[in-house]
C-alpha positions as CSV (number, residue, x, y, z in Angstrom):
1,M,-0.1,28.2,45.9
2,A,1.5,26.1,43.2
3,P,3.2,28.4,40.5
4,L,1.2,29.2,37.3
5,F,3.0,27.6,34.4
6,N,2.3,24.2,36.3
7,S,-1.1,24.8,35.0
8,F,-0.2,25.3,31.1
9,S,2.3,22.4,31.2
10,R,2.0,19.0,28.8
11,S,1.9,15.7,30.1
12,P,5.4,13.9,28.9
13,R,5.8,12.8,25.2
14,R,5.4,8.9,25.6
15,N,8.0,6.7,23.4
16,P,6.7,5.5,20.0
17,A,7.7,2.4,20.7
18,D,5.2,2.0,23.7
19,R,2.2,3.3,21.3
20,M,-0.4,0.9,19.5
21,V,-2.0,1.9,15.9
22,T,-4.9,0.0,15.2
23,L,-6.1,-0.7,11.6
24,V,-9.8,-1.3,11.5
25,G,-11.0,-2.1,7.9
26,K,-12.3,-5.3,5.8
27,P,-10.9,-7.6,3.5
28,G,-11.5,-5.9,-0.2
29,C,-10.9,-2.3,0.8
30,H,-8.7,-0.5,-1.4
31,L,-8.4,1.9,1.1
32,C,-7.8,-0.1,4.0
33,D,-4.7,-1.4,2.1
34,D,-3.2,1.7,1.1
35,A,-3.6,3.2,5.3
36,Q,-1.9,-0.3,5.7
37,A,1.3,0.1,3.8
38,V,1.4,4.0,5.5
39,I,0.8,2.5,8.8
40,E,3.5,-0.5,8.2
41,K,5.8,2.2,6.8
42,V,5.3,4.8,10.1
43,C,5.8,2.3,12.4
44,A,8.9,0.2,11.7
45,E,10.1,4.0,11.3
46,T,9.0,4.5,14.8
47,G,9.5,1.6,16.4
48,A,5.3,1.4,16.8
49,S,3.3,-1.6,17.3
50,W,0.4,-2.0,14.9
51,E,-2.3,-4.5,14.5
52,K,-5.2,-4.7,12.1
53,K,-8.9,-5.8,13.2
54,D,-11.6,-7.1,10.8
55,I,-14.5,-4.8,10.9
56,T,-16.9,-7.9,9.2
57,E,-16.1,-10.1,12.5
58,D,-16.7,-7.7,15.1
59,A,-20.4,-6.4,15.9
60,D,-19.1,-3.3,17.9
61,L,-16.6,-2.3,15.6
62,H,-19.0,-2.6,12.7
63,R,-21.6,-0.7,14.4
64,K,-19.3,2.0,15.2
65,Y,-17.2,2.1,12.4
66,W,-18.8,0.8,9.3
67,E,-19.4,4.0,7.1
68,Q,-15.5,5.3,8.0
69,I,-13.6,2.5,7.6
70,P,-10.7,2.1,7.3
71,V,-10.2,3.8,10.7
72,I,-7.1,4.4,12.6
73,L,-6.7,4.5,16.2
74,V,-3.8,5.2,18.1
75,D,-3.9,3.9,21.6
76,G,-7.4,3.0,21.3
77,A,-8.5,6.5,20.5
78,Q,-9.5,7.6,16.7
79,H,-7.3,9.3,15.2
80,D,-8.2,9.0,11.3
81,F,-10.5,7.1,9.0
82,W,-10.1,7.1,5.1
83,R,-7.0,8.5,3.9
84,V,-4.0,7.9,6.5
85,D,-1.5,11.1,6.3
86,P,2.2,9.9,7.4
87,K,3.2,13.2,8.9
88,R,0.3,13.4,11.0
89,L,0.6,9.5,12.6
90,R,4.3,10.3,13.5
91,K,3.2,13.4,15.3
92,A,0.4,11.3,17.0
93,L,3.1,8.9,17.8
94,G,5.1,11.2,18.9
95,A,7.9,10.7,16.6
C-alpha cells in the first residue's frame, strides 16, 4: 500500500520561463492596454513568455470571451478577466 502522504502531495512547480501568458483583447480597448502593461512587466520579471490575440480576428475567441475582455490565459487556461492583479499572476506563474 502507498504511503498516505502521496495522496496529498502537489505536483512539482513549473519554471515560470516554461509558461505562456496569453492576452485576449481587441484594438482600442483601454482595459486591454492596462492588462498588457501588467503582463509585460510580470513576464519580464519572471521570464515567462506572452502573446496577444485579437478577439476581432478569431470567431472562437469572440464567441467564448466577448463579454469578458481582456481575458488572460496561463498555459491556455483562463486565469483572469477585465483586470490583472500582478501578484496573482506571479503566483500563477510559480514565481
